[in-house]
N, C-alpha and C positions, 0 to 999 in steps of 0.2 A: 540826758537832756534832749538829745536828738529825738528820742522816742516820744517824749512828751509833746514836742512841737509837731511831730508827724501825727500824733493822735488828735491834737487840736485842729490840724489842717484837714484831716479826714472828717471830723465832726462838723467843721465849718463848711466844707464842700457838700456834705450830706444835708446840712441845714439849708444851704442855698438851693440845692436841687429840689428839696421839698417846698421851699418858698416859691420857686419858679413853677412847679407843678400846681401848687395851690392857686397861684395867680392865673395860670392858664385855665384851670377849671372855673375859677370865678369869672373870668372874661367870657368863657363859653356859656356859662349860665346867664350872664348879663345879656349877651347877644340873643340867646334863645328866648329869654323873657321879653326883651324889647320887640323881637319879631312876633311873638305870640300876642303881645299887646296891640301891635299894629294890625294884625289879622283880626283880633277881637273888635277893634275900633271900626274896621271896614265892615264887618258883619253887622255890628250895631247900627252903623250909618245906613246900610242898605235896608235894614228892617224898619227904619223910620219912614218908609214910604218914598224913598228916593232911590229907586233901582238904577243900576248903571245902564247906560245907553250904548249897546253894542250896535255895530253897523248893520247886521242882518235884521235885528228887530226894527230898527228905524226904516230899513228898506221894505220890510213886510207890511208895516203900518200904512205905507202909501196906498195899498190896495184895499184898505178897510172900507172906504166909501163905495167900492164896487160890489161888496158882498150883498147888500140888500137888493141892488139892481139886478144881480145875476142869480138871485135865489131860485127863480123858476127855470133857469137854463140848465141843460144837462151838459152840453159841450159848447165851448166858445173857441173862436180862433185867437191867434196871437200875432201881433205885429210890433216890431221894434225899430223899423226903418230898414231892415234887411229882408231879402226874400227868404222864404222858408229854407231853401237850399243853402243860402249863404249863412243863415243863422247856425246851422250845424257845424260850420267850420270856424266860427268865431267864439273862442272860449269865454270871453266876458259876456257876450250876448247870450250864449247858451246858459251860463250861470244865472243871468237875469230871467230867462225863460223858466228854468227849474224853480227858482224862488217864487215866481208868479204862480206856477202850478201849486206849490206848497201853500202860498198865501190864500189862494182861492178855492182850495179843496173844500167840499167834495165836487165842485164843478170841475169838469175835465177841460183843461186848456190844451188845445191841439195846435201844433205848429203848422197851421195853414190859414188861408185867408177866405176860404169858401164856406163861411158860416154866416148865419143870420146876424150874430153879434161877434165882434172882434175886440179884444182887449188891446189897447195901445199902451206901450211901455217905453217911454222915451227919456233920454237924459236932457239936461237943461239946454234949451234952444235947438233941439234935434228934430222937432216936428214942424213940417210945413205943409200947407194945403197942396202945393204942387207935388210934394213927395207922396202924400196920401193918394192923390189922383193918379199918379203914375202906377200905383199898385191897385187901383180900382176901389179905393176906400174913401169914406167921408167921415169927418168927426161929428158925432152926435152930441157929445158932452165932454167938457174938460173938467176932470175931477181934481185937478191940482197935482203938484209934485211930479209932473210928467206922465200921469196916468190918464188915459182917454177911453171913452166908450166910442167905438167905431162901428160902422156898418158898410156893406158893399154900396158903392155909388149907384144911384139910379141911372139907368141907361136911357 
């Protein structure tokens, strides 16, 4: 009798082990399919003409109004409120400078103020006529979103 009970116990534990393994596989399949469905929904959503808005794309679009104005320029200056020397030591300002170069290519954006045309790139509320005068610049045109067309001040 003991042997019969032991045999039933072994087959019972074997059945439970197979049941747990099957449940684990089923759960893994469910999670995988749900993730795939969510990915598919995301792709389908972005293909409907609603691309996601990443911060760099939004930042670069700020310079679009400048492109036709600078079409005939080969090289322009750059000013963000810092001197060219100070710009090199400020990581955030330097990143803004490189992104402006990328946005305005093939126009060369030089880190200097001694150009006929200077691109002004400012954060909200960071541009002032006094600040421009201190660096020998005048605002020619405000293109919105902190982007300005600047020129050297008349002496």
